[in-house]
C-alpha positions in Angstrom: -39.9 3.4 20.6 -37.6 1.0 22.4 -37.9 0.2 26.0 -34.6 1.9 26.8 -35.8 5.1 25.0 -39.0 5.0 27.1 -37.0 4.5 30.3 -34.7 7.5 29.4 -37.8 9.6 28.6 -39.4 8.8 32.0 -36.1 9.6 33.8 -35.9 13.0 31.9 -39.5 13.7 32.7 -38.9 13.0 36.4 -35.8 15.2 36.4 -37.8 18.0 34.9 -40.6 17.6 37.5 -38.2 17.3 40.4 -36.2 20.3 39.3 -39.3 22.4 38.9 -40.6 21.4 42.3 -37.2 22.1 43.9 -37.1 25.6 42.4 -40.7 26.3 43.3 -40.2 25.2 46.9 -37.2 27.4 47.2 -39.3 30.4 46.2 -42.2 29.8 48.7 -41.8 31.6 52.0 -41.2 29.2 54.9 -42.2 29.5 58.5 -38.7 28.3 59.4 -35.8 28.7 57.0 -35.0 25.0 56.9 -38.6 23.6 56.7 -39.6 22.5 53.2 -42.2 20.0 52.1 -39.6 18.1 50.0 -41.7 17.2 47.0 -38.5 16.9 44.9 -37.4 14.1 47.2 -40.9 12.6 46.7 -40.2 12.4 43.0 -37.0 10.5 43.9 -39.1 8.1 45.9 -41.5 7.6 43.0 -38.4 6.9 40.8 -37.1 4.3 43.3 -40.4 2.4 43.2 -41.0 2.8 39.5 -37.5 2.8 37.9 -35.1 1.5 40.5 -32.4 3.0 42.7 -29.9 3.8 40.0 -32.4 5.9 38.1 -33.5 7.6 41.3 -29.9 8.5 42.2 -29.3 9.9 38.7 -32.5 12.0 39.0 -31.4 13.3 42.4 -27.9 14.3 41.1 -29.2 16.0 37.9 -32.0 17.7 39.8 -29.6 19.2 42.4 -27.2 20.3 39.7 -29.9 21.9 37.5 -31.5 23.6 40.5 -28.1 24.8 41.6 -27.4 26.2 38.1 -30.8 27.9 37.8 -30.8 29.3 41.3 -27.2 30.3 41.1 -26.2 28.3 44.2 -23.6 25.9 42.6 -20.6 25.8 45.0 -22.4 27.6 47.8 -23.2 26.2 51.2 -26.8 25.8 50.2 -25.7 23.6 47.3 -23.5 21.5 49.6 -26.5 21.1 52.0 -28.6 20.0 49.0 -26.1 17.4 47.8 -25.6 15.8 51.2 -29.2 16.0 52.2 -30.6 14.8 48.9 -27.9 12.1 48.5 -28.4 10.6 52.0 -32.2 10.8 51.6 -32.0 8.9 48.3 -29.7 6.3 49.8 -31.9 5.7 52.8 -35.1 5.6 50.8 -33.5 3.1 48.3 -32.4 0.8 51.2 -35.8 1.1 52.9 -37.7 0.4 49.7 -35.6 -2.7 49.0 -35.3 -4.1 52.5 -38.2 -2.9 54.5 -41.0 -2.5 51.9 -42.9 -5.4 53.6 -43.2 -3.3 56.8 -43.2 0.2 55.5 -45.6 2.0 53.1 -44.3 4.8 50.8 -45.3 7.1 53.6 -42.9 5.4 56.0 -40.2 5.3 53.4 -40.8 9.0 52.8 -40.5 9.8 56.5 -37.2 8.0 56.6 -35.9 9.9 53.6 -37.0 13.2 55.2 -35.2 12.4 58.4 -32.1 11.3 56.5 -32.2 14.6 54.5 -32.0 16.7 57.7 -29.3 14.4 59.1 -27.3 15.0 55.9 -27.8 18.7 56.1 -26.7 18.9 59.7 -23.6 16.8 58.9 -22.9 19.2 56.1 -23.3 22.2 58.4 -20.9 20.6 60.9 -18.3 20.0 58.2 -18.7 23.4 56.4 -18.3 25.5 59.5 -16.0 23.3 61.4 -18.6 22.8 64.1 -18.0 19.1 64.3 -21.0 17.3 65.8 -22.5 20.5 67.2 -25.3 20.8 64.7 -26.5 17.4 65.7 -27.8 19.0 68.8 -30.5 20.5 66.6 -31.6 17.1 65.4 -34.7 16.8 67.6 -36.0 20.1 66.3 -35.3 19.3 62.7 -36.8 15.8 63.0 -39.9 17.3 64.5 -40.3 19.2 61.3 -39.1 16.4 59.0 -41.6 13.8 60.2 -44.8 15.6 59.3 -43.3 16.9 56.0 -42.3 13.3 55.2 -45.8 12.1 55.9 -47.4 14.7 53.7 -44.9 14.1 50.9 -45.3 10.3 51.2 -49.1 10.6 51.1 -48.9 12.7 47.9 -46.5 10.3 46.2 -48.5 7.3 47.3 -51.6 8.8 45.7 -49.7 9.6 42.5 -48.2 6.1 42.4 -51.6 4.5 42.7 -53.0 6.6 39.9 -50.2 6.2 37.4 -50.5 3.3 34.9 -47.8 0.6 35.2 -44.5 1.5 33.5 
């Protein structure tokens, strides 16, 4: 098997894992409607570290599209929230992993991604409902939930990363 085939197989595996986690998390009852652990974004972080930003961005895009198809949310406000939240989280984690990896662990990068995710979602809410910057007023509440979720997700991904053999 060539290296490019191995890489494609790893990307496909991570897409499958991230999509499964995304769907599973959507089915779990939440104490607050917007509060999720974000394990699918954790898979994106693992991809950034293991395969690079381009692969991680592709995994995020395919995961969101597949989950949207399977959950029937394509084109819905929920789908738009996923696109903006997931896209911004991937971008921020990619930048942090490249530029601040000396100062941040995977847990810190995960927290940044989690906070970026809620910022993306709040921006989408403002755009979708013509509320402008109004939803940003909820940022402190959303961040209060995003930080601990990012810590937990980052700790899980750090443990997985340490246990996986080199790719």
